[in-house]
N, C-alpha and C positions, 0 to 999 in steps of 0.2 A: 785460391782459398784452400785452406787445409781441411783435413777430414773432420776435425772438431767443429769448425765453423759450419761446414756442410751439415753435420749432424744436428747442430743447434738450429740451423735454418730449417731443416726438415722437421724437427720437433716443433718449432714455432708454427710452421705451416699446418702441421697436424693439429695443434692446439687451436689455431684460428678456425680451421675447418670444423672442429668439434664445437667450438663456441657458436659458430654460425648455425650449425644444426640445432643446438640447444635453443638458440634464440628463435629460430623458426618454430620449433616445437612449443616454446613458451608463448609465442605470438598466436599460434593456433589454439592453444589452451585458453588464452585470454579471450580470444574471439568467441570461443564456445561458452565460456563463463559469462561473457557480456550478454550473449543471447539468452542464457538461462536466467540471468538477472532481469533482463527486460521482460521475459515471459512471467517471471514471478511478480514483478512490479505490476504488470497488467492484471494478473490474477488477483493481486491484493486490492487493486482499485475496484475490480469487479465484485470481489467479496465484500468490500466496504459498502459499495452501493447496494448490494443485496441485503446486507445487514441493516442498513439505514431503512430500506423499504420494509423489511420484516419488523423492525421496531415500530414504524409508523402503523403497520397493519395490526400489530399487537396492541398498541394504544387504542386504536379504533375498536378493536374487538373487546378489549377490556371495558371501554366506555359502553359499548353495546350491551355487554353482559351486565354491567352495573345498572343500566337503564331498564333492562328486562328482569333484573334480579329482585331481591327483596327490598323492602322499604328503606332500610339502612343504606344499602348500596346505591339506590336511586338518589337518596339525599346527598350522599358523598359525591356522586357524579354531577348532580345539579350544582353543588358548591364549587366543584372544579370548573364547570362550564361558566358559572358566574364569575369566578376569578379570571378566567381567560377573557371574558367579555370586558371586564373592568380594565384589564391590561391593554386590550385593544383600544378601548375608549381613551385611556390616558395617552396612548401613543398617537391617536388621532388628534387629541388636544395639543400635544407638542408640535405636531406637524402643522396645525392651523396657526400657530404663533408666528 
């Protein structure tokens, strides 16, 4: 082999070594980002569950305040409860068919 071929081969080996190093670094970065993504996904699921529970508590509290509040608020709460009961009755009728 002549000097030029040896130089090209040496350059190629150097480039391959650099690419392998970069590949390893990117793989480690990907693994790290996947862990962060999974943690964020779990946090989002937890936050969603918490938000759903807080919404439920808010509705219950709002109903309780309406029942304990003035006459107008009590009437609105009673109407809302009546509508819910009617909806449940209709659902039960459909299930009975």
